C-alpha positions as CSV (number, residue, x, y, z in Angstrom):
1,M,-3.6,-9.6,27.8
2,S,-2.1,-6.4,29.0
3,K,-3.6,-4.4,31.8
4,M,-6.0,-1.7,30.9
5,R,-6.9,1.5,32.8
6,Y,-9.8,3.8,32.5
7,A,-10.2,7.6,32.3
8,L,-13.3,9.4,33.4
9,L,-13.9,12.6,31.3
10,Q,-16.4,15.3,32.0
11,L,-17.8,18.1,29.8
12,Q,-20.4,20.1,31.7
13,D,-23.0,17.5,32.8
14,N,-21.8,14.8,30.4
15,I,-19.3,12.1,31.4
16,E,-17.6,9.5,29.2
17,F,-15.2,6.7,29.9
18,V,-12.1,5.9,27.8
19,E,-10.1,2.6,28.0
20,L,-6.4,2.7,27.4
21,P,-3.4,0.5,28.1
22,A,-2.2,1.1,31.7
23,S,1.2,2.1,30.2
24,H,-0.4,5.0,28.3
25,I,-3.2,6.4,30.4
26,Y,-1.0,9.0,32.0
27,Q,-0.2,10.3,28.5
28,L,-3.9,10.9,27.9
29,T,-4.2,12.8,31.1
30,A,-1.1,14.9,30.4
31,L,-2.3,15.6,26.8
32,N,-5.7,16.6,28.1
33,K,-4.2,19.1,30.5
34,R,-2.0,20.5,27.8
35,L,-4.8,20.9,25.3
36,H,-7.0,22.7,27.9
37,K,-4.1,25.1,28.7
38,E,-3.4,25.8,25.1
39,M,-7.0,26.0,23.9
40,E,-7.4,29.3,25.7
41,K,-4.9,30.7,23.2
42,L,-6.7,29.6,20.1
43,T,-8.5,32.4,18.1
44,A,-10.5,30.2,15.7
45,S,-14.2,30.4,15.9
46,N,-14.7,26.6,15.5
47,V,-12.8,25.4,18.6
48,P,-14.8,22.5,20.0
49,P,-15.4,22.0,23.7
50,L,-13.0,19.4,25.2
51,P,-13.9,17.2,28.2
52,T,-11.6,17.2,31.2
53,V,-10.0,14.1,32.5
54,I,-11.2,14.0,36.1
55,A,-10.1,10.5,37.2
56,E,-8.1,7.4,36.3
57,F,-8.9,4.0,37.7
58,D,-8.1,0.3,37.3
59,N,-11.5,-1.3,37.2
60,L,-14.7,-0.3,35.5
61,D,-18.2,-1.7,35.5
62,I,-20.6,0.6,33.8
63,V,-24.1,-0.2,35.1
64,H,-26.1,2.6,33.5
65,P,-27.2,1.9,30.0
66,S,-26.8,5.4,28.7
67,Y,-23.0,5.4,29.2
68,R,-20.5,3.5,27.1
69,L,-16.8,2.8,27.1
70,H,-14.7,4.4,24.3
71,H,-11.8,2.5,22.9
72,G,-8.7,4.5,23.5
73,L,-7.4,4.6,19.9
74,E,-10.9,5.5,18.6
75,Y,-11.0,8.4,21.1
76,I,-7.6,9.7,20.1
77,N,-8.5,9.3,16.4
78,Q,-11.6,11.4,17.0
79,L,-9.6,14.0,18.9
80,E,-7.1,14.2,16.1
81,T,-9.8,14.7,13.5
82,T,-11.5,17.4,15.7
83,F,-8.3,19.4,16.2
84,A,-7.2,19.0,12.5
85,S,-10.5,20.6,11.5
86,I,-9.9,23.8,13.5
87,Q,-9.2,26.8,11.3
88,E,-6.6,28.5,13.4
89,K,-4.5,31.3,11.9
90,E,-2.7,32.9,14.9
91,Y,-1.6,30.0,17.2
92,P,0.7,27.2,16.0
93,L,-1.9,24.5,16.1
94,V,0.6,22.1,14.6
95,S,2.3,21.6,17.9
96,L,-0.9,20.4,19.5
97,L,-1.6,18.1,16.6
98,T,1.9,16.7,16.9
99,E,1.3,15.8,20.5
100,I,-2.0,14.2,19.6
101,R,-0.5,12.3,16.7
102,A,2.4,11.1,18.8
103,L,0.0,9.4,21.2
104,Q,-2.0,8.1,18.3
105,A,1.1,6.5,16.8
106,Q,2.1,4.9,20.1
107,L,-1.4,3.5,20.6
108,E,-1.5,2.1,17.1
109,Q,1.8,0.4,17.7
110,W,0.7,-0.9,21.1
111,Y,-2.5,-2.4,19.6
112,E,-0.7,-4.0,16.7
113,E,1.8,-5.6,19.1
114,E,-1.1,-6.9,21.2
115,E,-2.7,-8.5,18.2
116,D,0.6,-10.2,17.2
117,L,0.8,-11.6,20.7
118,A,-2.8,-12.9,20.7
């Protein structure tokens, strides 16, 4: 099985963990930074809050029962659904959705290839 890495995301007092292939974790971090930078330009009233990636690491043992690990593709699918629902009229939201969907497609392919190898 391929090596996985983990991202720690924070939104106010809430933290969450996302598991991604080690080869793709940097893309989540870069995408998160880009989304934060561009979200300031959105004029829609329904822009959801977005957690910030604050750390990446190789090993994870969650010992507190109130936290759980998010599967990377599920997290990206949720992110895509969230951004697709934004009713933006001024800013070209399609460019952000394209970046999200590009990572989504890469992860789908990665997981399919992993299944074929298993």
